C-alpha positions as CSV (number, residue, x, y, z in Angstrom):
1,M,-8.0,-57.9,27.5
2,R,-10.0,-55.0,29.1
3,K,-7.3,-54.6,31.8
4,L,-4.6,-54.6,29.1
5,I,-6.4,-51.9,27.1
6,I,-6.9,-49.8,30.2
7,G,-3.3,-50.2,31.1
8,L,-2.1,-49.1,27.7
9,V,-4.4,-46.1,27.8
10,C,-3.0,-45.1,31.2
11,L,0.5,-45.6,30.0
12,A,-0.1,-43.4,26.9
13,C,-1.6,-40.7,29.1
14,L,1.4,-40.9,31.4
15,A,3.7,-40.6,28.5
16,V,1.9,-37.5,27.2
17,V,2.0,-35.9,30.7
18,V,5.7,-36.6,31.0
19,D,6.4,-35.2,27.5
20,F,4.5,-32.0,28.1
21,G,6.2,-31.7,31.5
22,A,9.6,-32.0,29.9
23,A,8.7,-29.4,27.2
24,A,7.3,-27.0,29.8
25,Y,10.4,-27.3,32.0
26,S,12.7,-26.7,29.1
27,E,10.7,-23.6,28.0
28,Y,10.9,-22.3,31.6
29,R,14.7,-22.8,31.7
30,V,15.2,-21.0,28.5
31,S,12.9,-18.2,29.5
32,R,14.6,-17.6,32.9
33,T,18.1,-17.7,31.3
34,L,17.0,-15.2,28.6
35,R,15.6,-12.8,31.2
36,V,18.8,-12.7,33.2
37,G,21.2,-12.8,30.2
38,A,19.3,-10.1,28.2
39,D,18.4,-8.0,31.3
40,L,14.7,-8.1,30.5
41,T,12.0,-6.8,32.9
42,A,9.9,-9.9,32.7
43,D,10.2,-13.6,31.7
44,P,9.9,-13.9,27.9
45,E,7.4,-16.3,26.4
46,V,9.2,-19.3,25.0
47,T,7.5,-21.9,22.8
48,I,9.3,-25.1,21.7
49,H,7.2,-26.5,18.8
50,G,6.6,-30.1,17.9
51,F,5.2,-33.2,19.5
52,P,6.4,-35.4,21.0
53,F,9.0,-33.2,22.6
54,L,11.2,-36.1,23.8
55,I,11.5,-37.6,20.3
56,Q,12.8,-34.2,19.1
57,S,15.3,-34.2,22.0
58,L,16.8,-37.5,20.7
59,R,17.6,-35.6,17.4
60,S,18.7,-32.5,19.4
61,R,16.8,-30.3,16.9
62,Y,14.1,-27.8,17.8
63,D,12.0,-25.0,16.4
64,V,11.5,-22.2,18.9
65,D,9.5,-19.0,19.2
66,I,10.4,-16.2,21.6
67,E,8.4,-13.1,22.6
68,A,9.7,-10.6,25.0
69,R,9.6,-6.9,25.9
70,G,12.8,-4.9,26.2
71,N,14.1,-1.4,26.6
72,R,16.0,0.5,23.9
73,Q,18.0,3.7,24.4
74,D,16.5,5.4,21.3
75,I,12.8,4.6,22.0
76,P,11.0,5.7,25.2
77,G,9.3,2.8,26.9
78,E,9.5,-0.8,25.9
79,V,9.3,-2.5,22.5
80,A,8.2,-6.0,21.6
81,L,11.1,-8.3,20.7
82,E,10.4,-11.5,18.7
83,A,12.5,-14.3,17.4
84,T,11.7,-17.4,15.4
85,L,14.4,-20.0,15.4
86,H,14.4,-22.9,13.0
87,G,16.7,-25.9,13.4
88,V,18.1,-25.2,16.8
89,R,20.8,-27.8,17.4
90,L,21.1,-28.4,21.2
91,P,21.4,-31.5,23.4
92,L,18.6,-32.0,25.8
93,S,21.0,-31.9,28.8
94,D,22.3,-28.4,27.7
95,L,18.7,-27.2,27.2
96,I,17.6,-28.3,30.7
97,D,20.8,-27.1,32.4
98,G,20.6,-23.7,30.7
99,N,23.9,-24.1,28.8
100,L,22.8,-22.0,25.9
101,H,26.0,-20.6,24.5
102,N,27.2,-21.0,20.9
103,V,24.1,-22.8,19.7
104,P,24.0,-23.6,15.9
105,V,20.7,-22.5,14.2
106,E,19.7,-23.2,10.7
107,E,17.6,-20.0,10.4
108,V,16.9,-17.1,12.8
109,E,14.3,-14.5,12.1
110,G,14.4,-11.4,14.4
111,R,12.0,-8.5,14.7
112,F,11.0,-5.7,17.0
113,R,7.7,-3.8,17.1
114,V,7.3,-0.2,18.1
115,E,3.7,0.0,19.3
116,P,1.3,3.0,19.3
117,T,2.1,4.1,22.9
118,E,5.8,4.1,22.3
119,L,5.4,5.9,18.9
120,G,3.5,8.6,20.7
121,R,6.3,9.0,23.2
122,L,8.9,9.0,20.5
123,F,7.1,11.8,18.6
124,N,6.0,13.6,21.9
125,I,2.4,13.3,20.5
126,P,0.6,11.1,23.0
127,D,-2.5,10.4,20.8
128,L,-0.4,9.7,17.7
129,Q,-2.1,7.3,15.3
130,L,-0.4,5.5,12.4
131,H,-2.5,4.1,9.6
132,S,-2.6,3.8,5.8
133,R,-4.8,4.9,3.0
134,P,-7.1,2.2,1.6
135,A,-5.7,2.4,-1.9
136,D,-2.2,1.7,-0.6
137,K,-2.9,-1.5,1.3
138,S,-1.0,-4.4,-0.3
139,D,-3.7,-6.9,0.8
140,G,-6.6,-4.7,-0.3
141,T,-8.3,-4.6,3.1
142,G,-7.9,-0.9,3.5
143,G,-8.6,1.3,6.6
144,S,-6.5,1.9,9.6
145,G,-5.3,-0.8,11.9
146,G,-5.7,-3.5,9.3
147,S,-3.6,-6.7,9.3
148,G,-2.0,-6.1,5.9
149,M,1.4,-4.5,5.3
150,T,1.7,-0.9,4.4
151,T,3.6,0.0,1.3
152,T,6.3,2.6,1.4
153,G,4.9,6.1,1.1
154,A,1.4,5.1,2.1
155,L,1.5,6.1,5.8
156,V,-0.8,8.7,7.4
157,L,0.2,10.1,10.8
158,T,-2.5,11.8,12.9
159,G,-2.1,13.5,16.3
160,T,-2.5,16.5,18.4
161,L,0.5,18.8,18.4
162,P,1.9,19.8,21.8
163,T,1.7,23.4,22.9
164,T,5.1,25.0,22.7
165,P,6.2,28.7,22.8
166,G,6.1,30.4,19.4
167,T,3.8,27.9,17.7
168,Q,0.3,28.4,16.5
169,F,-0.9,24.8,16.4
170,G,-0.5,23.5,19.9
171,G,-3.6,21.5,20.9
172,K,-4.7,21.2,17.2
173,N,-5.2,17.8,15.4
174,V,-3.1,17.5,12.3
175,S,-2.7,14.6,9.7
176,V,0.3,14.2,7.5
177,Q,1.5,11.8,4.8
178,A,4.8,10.1,5.4
179,D,7.3,7.7,3.9
180,L,8.6,4.7,5.9
181,L,12.1,3.8,4.8
182,L,15.0,1.5,5.9
183,E,18.4,3.0,5.1
184,G,21.2,0.8,6.5
185,D,20.5,0.4,10.2
186,Q,18.2,3.4,10.4
187,V,14.4,3.5,10.1
188,K,13.2,6.8,8.8
189,I,9.7,8.2,9.1
190,I,9.7,11.2,6.8
191,A,6.6,13.5,6.7
192,T,6.2,14.6,3.0
193,G,3.1,16.6,3.1
194,L,-0.2,17.3,4.7
195,Y,-2.9,14.6,4.4
196,H,-6.0,16.0,2.8
197,P,-9.2,14.7,4.6
198,T,-11.7,12.9,2.4
199,T,-14.6,12.3,4.8
200,A,-16.8,14.8,6.7
201,T,-15.5,13.5,10.1
202,E,-11.8,13.9,9.0
203,I,-12.5,17.4,7.7
204,A,-14.1,18.4,11.0
205,Q,-11.3,17.0,13.1
206,N,-8.3,18.2,11.1
207,T,-6.7,21.6,11.2
208,V,-6.0,23.7,8.0
209,V,-2.3,24.6,8.2
210,P,-1.1,27.7,6.3
211,E,1.6,27.1,3.7
212,A,4.2,29.1,5.7
213,D,3.8,26.9,8.7
214,R,3.9,23.5,7.0
215,P,7.7,22.8,7.2
216,A,7.6,23.2,11.0
217,V,4.5,20.9,11.2
218,L,6.1,18.2,9.0
219,A,9.3,18.3,11.1
220,R,7.2,17.4,14.1
221,F,6.1,14.2,12.4
222,T,9.6,13.2,11.1
223,R,11.8,10.8,13.1
224,T,14.8,8.5,12.7
225,I,15.2,5.3,14.7
226,D,18.6,3.6,15.0
227,T,17.8,-0.1,14.9
228,I,21.3,-1.0,16.1
229,E,20.5,-4.8,15.8
230,L,17.5,-7.1,16.0
231,P,17.3,-10.0,18.5
232,F,20.4,-12.3,18.4
233,G,22.3,-9.8,16.4
234,V,20.3,-10.1,13.2
235,R,20.7,-7.2,10.8
236,P,17.5,-5.4,9.7
237,T,16.4,-5.9,6.1
238,K,12.8,-4.8,6.1
239,V,10.5,-2.3,7.7
240,S,6.7,-2.1,7.5
241,A,3.7,-0.7,9.3
242,Q,1.2,-3.2,10.6
243,G,-1.9,-2.6,12.7
244,G,-0.6,0.9,13.8
245,Q,2.9,-0.5,14.7
246,I,6.3,-0.1,13.1
247,V,7.8,-3.5,12.5
248,V,11.5,-4.0,11.7
249,E,12.6,-7.5,10.5
250,G,15.7,-9.4,9.5
251,K,16.9,-12.9,8.9
252,G,20.0,-14.9,9.2
253,V,20.9,-18.5,8.1
254,N,23.4,-21.0,9.4
255,A,24.1,-18.9,12.4
256,T,25.7,-19.5,15.8
257,I,23.9,-17.7,18.6
258,D,23.8,-17.4,22.4
259,L,20.3,-18.2,23.4
260,D,20.7,-16.1,26.5
261,R,21.5,-13.0,24.5
262,L,18.2,-12.0,23.0
263,Q,19.5,-8.4,23.2
264,Q,22.6,-7.0,24.8
265,P,21.9,-5.6,28.3
C-alpha cells in the first residue's frame, strides 16, 4: 500500500510538471510569434490562465493576458501595451505550432499606457508630473500617484518649462489644471487654467504667472494624442489617469483576431 501511495504521488507530481511545461511552452510560442509579427523590441509577457492547462486544451478554450512594450509614431519612446483575451478558441496544435491567424475570441480588452517618462518627452518637459486633486479622486484616496481613477477635469500637471527664446519662464516650475478627454480616436489633454497651490511647499515651488503670459504657458501643457487603435484593433472607448499615467482602453466582443498582430508594425 505504501508503494502504491508513493507511486500515485510521483505520478501526480509528474503530471503537474508536464502540465506546467506544456503551458510554459505554449506561452513561449505565442510570445515569440507576437514579437516577430508586431515588430516589438522584446518578447512580450504572455500568461495563459487556468489549471490544469491540458484539460483546457481539450476544450480548445483559453483566457490569456499579454503585456508588451511598443513604439508609436505619435509618442516619443515606448508605451505599455496590454490585452486581456477571454474565451480564446484555438486548438492546442495551432497554439504550439504558432498558427495564430483568425482566432475567435469571446471578448478582447485592449489598452495602452503612456508612462511619466514618455509624457515628459511628449510635452518636452522632462520632469512633468501628472496627478489629481484629492477632492476629485473617484475612490476617495486622494493625493498624487494613487491607484484610483482620475475624473475628467481633475488633473494637475506640474513641470519645469524649457528655456526658449522670447519666453520669461524657462527653468521655472509651473502647475496647471487640465481636462482629460477622449474625442473619437483622439486623447486630448487641455490645460484650462493655472493650479493655485494650497500648501507651503507648493507655494514655494511654483511660479506666479502674470495674466498676459498665461495663454502661452497653458499652450505648453496642452497636447493631443492620436490613439489610432488599441491592441488587436480595438477602438478606444475610455481614457483615464492612473498613478501618473495616461491609460486608454477599449473592448470588443465576439471578435476574430490575429494573435501575432498585437499592433501593426
